[in-house]
N, C-alpha and C positions, 0 to 999 in steps of 0.2 A: 301703117300709113301715117306719115307726119302731117298734122294739120297746121301747126305753127311750131316755132322753135321751143315752145313750152308744153306742147300737148301732142300725143300721138295715140293711135289705137291699132290693135292687132287682134287676130283671131287665135285663140288657143283651143285645141281639141277638147280639153277637159272642162273649160270654163265658158267658152263663148267669146264674145267681143270684150276686150279689156282696154280701158283707157288709162293712160299714165299722164299725170300732170306733174310738171317739174318746177312749179312755182307755188309757194304756200298761199299767196293771195289768190291765185287763180283756182287753186283747189277749193278754197272757201267759196268763191264766186260760183264755181261749177256745182258745188253742193247745193247752194241756194237756187241756182238755175234749174237743177234737176227736181228740187222740191216743188217748184212752180209747174213743172212738166209732169208731175205724177199722175195727172189725169190720163196720160198715155198708158199708165199701169205698166211701167217698165219693171221687169224682174231683175233686180240688181243688188250688188253688194258694194259698199263704199268703205274703204279703209286705207289709210296711209298713202293718200294720193293716187290710189288705183280705184277705178270704178269698173266692176265686172257686170256686163249685161248678159244675163243667162240666156242660152241659145233657144230655149223654148219660145221666147217671145220677141226676140230682137234680131234683125238681120244687120249685116255690115252697112247696107245702104241707109238704114234708119239711123244707125249710130253716126255715120259720117254726116248725114244731114243735120242731126241734132248738134254735133260738134261745130259744124260750120255756123249754125244759128247762134250757138253759144259764143263763139269767137267774135262774131260781128257785134253781138250785144255787149260783150266784155270790152272790146275795143272802143265802142261808142261811149260806154261808161267812163273809161279811162280818159278819153278825149274831152268829155264834158267836165271832168274833175280837174283838168289842168288849167 
């Protein structure tokens, strides 16, 4: 599912929910955003613009909600910096 033109996520049977970021600045921001969200105790791996949410802990609905929250936060930050 595409969330914006720079980020999408999909389910893989072997890994769970995978998020792809296509923008380096967004990857860094998403990493920071996830660090703030760690209280949720996501089980994930982060490497080379891909975040993998391991299936034991995270559903597609949770990932989609998290991504939408991130995109809103990211867009607000970019608007405030212009």
